C-alpha positions as CSV (number, residue, x, y, z in Angstrom):
1,M,0.0,0.0,0.0
2,A,3.0,2.3,-0.4
3,G,2.2,5.5,-2.1
4,L,-1.5,5.4,-1.3
5,Q,-2.7,8.5,0.6
6,I,-5.2,9.2,3.3
7,D,-7.9,10.6,1.0
8,E,-7.7,7.4,-1.1
9,G,-8.1,5.5,2.1
10,E,-11.2,7.5,2.9
11,L,-12.8,6.6,-0.4
12,A,-11.8,2.9,-0.2
13,G,-13.0,2.9,3.5
14,I,-16.5,4.3,2.8
15,A,-16.9,1.8,-0.1
16,I,-16.0,-1.2,2.0
17,E,-18.0,0.1,5.0
18,S,-21.1,0.5,2.8
19,V,-20.9,-3.2,1.9
20,L,-20.3,-4.3,5.5
21,Y,-23.0,-2.1,6.8
22,G,-25.5,-3.6,4.5
23,I,-24.5,-7.1,5.6
24,F,-24.6,-6.1,9.2
25,L,-28.0,-4.5,8.8
26,V,-29.5,-7.7,7.4
27,L,-27.8,-9.8,10.1
28,D,-28.9,-7.6,12.9
29,I,-32.5,-7.6,11.8
30,A,-32.3,-11.4,11.6
31,A,-30.8,-11.6,15.1
32,L,-33.4,-9.4,16.6
33,Y,-36.1,-11.5,14.9
34,I,-34.6,-14.6,16.5
35,L,-34.4,-12.8,19.9
36,F,-38.1,-11.8,19.7
37,R,-40.3,-13.8,17.3
38,R,-38.8,-17.2,17.6
39,R,-39.0,-17.0,21.4
40,G,-42.7,-16.1,21.4
41,Y,-41.9,-12.9,23.2
42,R,-41.2,-14.9,26.3
43,S,-38.1,-14.6,28.5
44,I,-36.4,-12.1,26.2
45,N,-32.7,-11.8,26.8
46,K,-32.4,-8.1,27.6
47,P,-28.6,-7.8,27.5
48,L,-28.5,-9.4,24.0
49,V,-31.3,-7.2,22.7
50,F,-29.7,-4.1,24.2
51,A,-26.3,-5.0,22.6
52,A,-27.8,-5.7,19.2
53,I,-29.6,-2.3,19.3
54,V,-26.6,-0.4,20.5
55,M,-24.4,-1.9,17.8
56,L,-27.0,-1.1,15.1
57,L,-27.1,2.5,16.3
58,L,-23.3,2.9,16.5
59,A,-22.8,1.3,13.1
60,T,-25.5,3.5,11.5
61,A,-24.0,6.6,13.2
62,Q,-20.6,5.8,11.9
63,F,-21.8,5.2,8.4
64,V,-23.7,8.5,8.4
65,V,-20.7,10.4,9.8
66,D,-18.2,8.8,7.4
67,A,-20.4,9.5,4.4
68,T,-20.7,13.2,5.6
69,I,-16.9,13.4,5.9
70,T,-16.4,11.9,2.4
71,F,-18.9,14.3,0.9
72,D,-17.3,17.3,2.6
73,A,-13.8,16.2,1.6
74,F,-14.5,15.4,-2.0
75,I,-17.3,17.8,-2.9
76,T,-16.7,21.0,-1.0
77,I,-12.9,20.8,-1.0
78,S,-11.3,20.8,-4.4
79,D,-7.6,21.1,-3.4
80,R,-6.1,17.7,-2.6
81,P,-3.6,18.8,0.0
82,T,-6.3,20.7,1.9
83,R,-8.6,17.7,1.6
84,Q,-5.9,15.4,3.1
85,V,-5.3,17.8,6.0
86,Y,-9.1,17.9,6.7
87,I,-9.5,14.2,6.8
88,N,-6.5,13.8,9.1
89,N,-7.5,16.7,11.4
90,I,-9.0,15.1,14.5
91,T,-9.7,18.6,16.0
92,V,-12.5,18.9,13.5
93,P,-15.6,17.9,15.5
94,I,-17.0,15.5,12.9
95,I,-13.7,13.8,12.5
96,A,-13.4,13.4,16.3
97,A,-17.0,12.0,16.3
98,T,-16.2,9.1,13.9
99,H,-13.2,8.2,16.1
100,A,-15.3,8.3,19.2
101,I,-17.9,6.0,17.6
102,Y,-15.6,3.3,16.5
103,F,-13.7,3.4,19.8
104,T,-17.1,2.9,21.5
105,M,-18.0,0.0,19.2
106,M,-14.6,-1.6,19.9
107,I,-15.3,-1.4,23.7
108,V,-18.7,-2.9,23.2
109,G,-17.0,-5.8,21.4
110,D,-14.6,-6.2,24.4
111,V,-17.5,-6.1,26.8
112,I,-19.4,-8.9,25.0
113,V,-16.3,-11.2,24.9
114,I,-15.5,-10.5,28.6
115,Y,-19.1,-11.1,29.6
116,R,-19.1,-14.5,27.9
117,C,-15.9,-15.4,29.8
118,Y,-17.4,-14.2,33.0
119,V,-20.5,-16.4,32.5
120,V,-18.5,-19.5,31.5
121,W,-16.3,-19.2,34.6
122,G,-19.3,-19.2,36.9
123,Y,-19.6,-15.4,37.3
124,S,-16.1,-15.1,38.7
125,L,-14.9,-11.5,38.7
126,R,-11.5,-12.6,39.7
127,V,-11.1,-14.5,36.4
128,V,-12.1,-11.6,34.2
129,A,-10.5,-8.8,36.4
130,F,-7.4,-8.4,34.1
131,P,-9.4,-8.4,30.8
132,I,-11.7,-5.8,32.4
133,L,-8.7,-3.6,33.4
134,C,-7.2,-3.9,29.9
135,S,-10.5,-2.9,28.3
136,V,-11.0,0.0,30.7
137,G,-7.4,1.2,30.0
138,S,-8.1,1.0,26.3
139,G,-11.2,3.1,26.6
140,A,-9.5,5.6,28.9
141,C,-6.6,6.1,26.4
142,A,-9.0,6.5,23.5
143,Y,-11.4,9.0,25.0
144,Q,-8.5,10.9,26.7
145,A,-6.9,11.4,23.3
146,I,-10.1,12.5,21.7
147,W,-10.8,14.9,24.5
148,A,-7.3,16.3,24.6
149,V,-7.1,17.2,20.9
150,Q,-10.2,19.4,21.2
151,H,-8.2,21.8,23.4
152,P,-6.0,24.4,21.7
153,N,-2.9,23.9,23.8
154,F,-2.7,20.1,23.2
155,N,0.2,18.6,21.3
156,L,-1.2,16.5,18.5
157,T,1.7,14.0,18.7
158,V,0.3,12.7,22.0
159,E,-2.8,11.4,20.2
160,N,-0.7,9.4,17.8
161,N,1.2,7.9,20.8
162,M,-2.1,6.9,22.4
163,A,-3.2,4.9,19.4
164,F,-1.0,1.9,20.0
165,P,-2.0,1.3,23.7
166,V,-5.7,1.7,22.7
167,F,-5.5,-1.2,20.3
168,S,-2.9,-3.3,22.2
169,L,-4.9,-3.2,25.4
170,S,-8.1,-4.1,23.6
171,F,-6.3,-6.9,21.8
172,A,-5.0,-8.2,25.2
173,A,-8.5,-8.1,26.7
174,N,-10.0,-10.1,23.8
175,G,-7.2,-12.5,23.5
176,I,-7.1,-13.4,27.2
177,A,-10.9,-13.6,27.5
178,T,-11.2,-15.8,24.4
179,S,-8.4,-18.1,25.6
180,L,-10.0,-18.5,29.0
181,I,-13.4,-19.4,27.4
182,A,-11.6,-22.0,25.2
183,Y,-9.8,-23.5,28.1
184,K,-12.8,-23.7,30.3
185,I,-15.0,-25.4,27.8
186,W,-12.2,-27.8,26.6
187,K,-11.8,-28.8,30.3
188,A,-15.5,-29.3,30.8
189,D,-15.8,-31.3,27.5
190,R,-13.0,-33.6,28.7
191,Q,-14.8,-34.1,32.0
192,L,-18.0,-34.7,30.2
193,K,-16.5,-37.5,28.1
194,K,-14.9,-39.2,31.1
195,T,-18.1,-39.0,33.1
196,M,-20.5,-40.0,30.4
197,S,-18.9,-42.9,28.6
198,I,-22.4,-44.2,27.6
199,I,-23.2,-41.1,25.7
200,S,-22.6,-40.9,22.0
201,T,-19.4,-39.2,21.0
202,R,-21.5,-36.8,19.1
203,R,-22.6,-35.3,22.4
204,S,-20.0,-32.7,22.9
205,L,-19.7,-29.1,24.1
206,L,-17.2,-28.3,21.4
207,P,-19.5,-27.6,18.4
208,A,-21.5,-25.0,20.3
209,A,-18.4,-23.7,22.0
210,R,-16.6,-23.3,18.7
211,I,-19.1,-20.7,17.6
212,I,-18.3,-18.5,20.6
213,I,-14.5,-19.1,20.4
214,E,-14.4,-18.3,16.7
215,S,-16.3,-15.1,17.1
216,G,-13.8,-14.0,19.8
217,A,-10.9,-15.1,17.7
218,V,-12.1,-13.1,14.7
219,N,-12.5,-10.0,16.8
220,T,-9.0,-10.5,18.3
221,A,-7.5,-11.0,14.8
222,Y,-9.1,-7.7,13.6
223,L,-7.6,-5.9,16.6
224,F,-4.2,-7.4,16.0
225,I,-4.3,-6.3,12.3
226,H,-5.5,-2.8,13.3
227,M,-2.7,-2.6,15.9
228,F,-0.1,-3.6,13.3
229,V,-1.4,-1.0,10.8
230,V,-1.4,1.7,13.4
231,Y,2.2,0.7,14.4
232,S,3.3,0.8,10.8
233,N,1.9,4.4,10.5
234,D,0.2,3.6,7.2
235,A,-2.4,6.4,6.8
236,F,-4.3,4.5,4.0
237,G,-4.6,1.3,6.0
238,V,-5.5,3.1,9.2
239,Q,-8.3,5.0,7.4
240,I,-9.7,1.7,6.1
241,M,-9.5,-0.1,9.4
242,A,-11.2,2.7,11.2
243,S,-14.0,2.8,8.6
244,I,-14.8,-0.9,8.8
245,A,-14.6,-1.2,12.6
246,S,-18.2,-0.7,13.6
247,P,-20.0,-2.9,11.0
248,L,-17.4,-5.6,11.3
249,V,-17.7,-5.9,15.1
250,G,-21.5,-6.0,14.6
251,I,-21.3,-8.8,12.0
252,I,-19.2,-10.9,14.4
253,F,-21.7,-10.4,17.2
254,T,-24.8,-11.2,15.2
255,M,-23.3,-14.2,13.5
256,V,-22.9,-15.8,16.9
257,I,-26.7,-15.7,17.4
258,I,-27.6,-16.8,13.9
259,R,-25.0,-19.6,13.7
260,A,-26.0,-20.9,17.1
261,T,-29.7,-20.9,16.0
262,L,-28.9,-22.9,12.8
263,A,-26.7,-25.4,14.8
264,A,-29.5,-25.9,17.3
265,D,-32.1,-26.4,14.5
266,R,-29.9,-29.1,12.9
267,Q,-29.5,-30.9,16.3
268,A,-33.3,-30.7,16.8
269,A,-33.9,-32.2,13.4
270,S,-31.5,-35.1,14.0
271,T,-32.3,-36.2,17.5
272,T,-35.3,-37.4,19.4
273,I,-37.1,-34.6,21.3
274,G,-36.5,-35.0,24.9
275,N,-36.9,-32.5,27.7
276,Q,-38.0,-29.0,26.6
277,I,-36.2,-26.2,28.4
278,P,-37.6,-22.6,28.2
279,P,-35.1,-20.5,26.2
280,S,-33.8,-17.3,27.6
281,G,-30.4,-16.6,26.5
282,F,-27.0,-17.4,25.1
283,A,-26.0,-20.6,26.8
284,V,-23.8,-23.4,25.6
285,A,-24.5,-26.5,27.5
286,Q,-26.3,-28.1,30.5
287,L,-25.0,-30.9,32.5
288,G,-27.4,-32.7,34.8
289,T,-27.4,-35.8,36.8
290,T,-30.1,-38.0,38.3
291,T,-30.0,-41.2,40.5
292,Q,-30.6,-43.3,37.5
293,R,-28.9,-41.6,34.6
294,T,-26.6,-38.8,33.5
295,S,-27.9,-36.4,31.0
296,F,-26.4,-33.9,28.6
297,C,-27.7,-31.4,26.2
298,I,-26.9,-28.3,24.2
299,S,-29.3,-25.8,25.7
300,T,-30.4,-22.2,25.6
301,D,-31.5,-21.9,29.2
302,E,-30.1,-19.1,31.1
303,S,-29.7,-21.5,34.0
304,S,-27.2,-23.8,32.3
305,S,-23.8,-25.0,33.5
306,I,-21.0,-27.0,32.1
307,D,-18.7,-27.4,35.1
308,G,-17.9,-29.8,37.8
309,P,-19.6,-32.7,39.6
310,S,-22.1,-30.4,41.3
311,A,-23.4,-29.0,37.9
312,S,-27.0,-29.6,38.8
313,S,-26.7,-27.3,41.8
314,R,-24.9,-24.6,39.9
315,A,-27.4,-24.1,37.0
316,E,-26.8,-20.4,36.7
317,N,-23.2,-20.6,35.4
318,L,-23.8,-20.1,31.7
319,K,-26.3,-17.3,31.5
320,G,-26.1,-15.4,28.3
321,M,-23.7,-17.1,26.0
322,I,-25.4,-17.7,22.6
323,Q,-29.0,-17.5,21.5
324,I,-30.6,-20.8,20.4
325,P,-34.2,-21.7,19.7
326,K,-36.4,-23.1,22.4
327,H,-36.4,-26.9,21.6
328,V,-33.6,-28.7,23.3
329,Q,-32.7,-32.3,22.7
330,C,-31.5,-34.2,25.7
331,H,-31.0,-37.9,26.4
């Protein structure tokens, strides 16, 4: 990308963002449909609905703001050097606004991944304390930089120095939280297989868990690439990465809901209908025991757990992991 300038990055960014925003809009509507209609308006998962709506508002706001910046830069400014200065001038309120929006969307993505980790680890704040600190630090650096450049005596080089910690801290939060989720579910799956030797090998936590882990990994990979581009000081690449941030994070989030729904539908079609558990949220698995048998199912109940011999007494451990339809197949 040598030789490409920031105004070319602005044009390329708005073109890619338009496509991604269209994809996200369709996926977000589909996810909201699943959250409401397919559940019969019962036990609506409020955190999921809130996150889906917030992401839609942020992605829409960024698209509108970026389109306005592009219009101003290429229609009202005819001189190219002046146009490049305008696009790169974060002291301009509308330029600062687009940075604030995608930083906010990035933090929302962090919160979702950390919350999933928090749920999988049995609502343990100790486990997620470090990812939370990383995400808070990332947000603090981001908003401090945006605030500071709006003041006349501020040195603009500080804002550039803030960019790397913003993305590196967010990357650390996502990477650690995703790794903790993967480890916890892998450990629970191993325990499940040892405890339930009579269960078919198809009964595993890993297929549903893979959906969650992949979404976290994609978000982490995006942050790593963005961090690398910022570190390389490539104005063209930075402009593109900033433009696609909001719709991309939204697509990752909504795909978790939709993929989990499709996976649950396939399971429902291929197994005998057993116990029916009222759906209410983003769970991965339920592990239950009785005096006569051990039972396992991929479920959507907010009162699900995957961990330990006392799983039936800790049925709140997996609230809010992924949204799946209400029919659950258990044996």
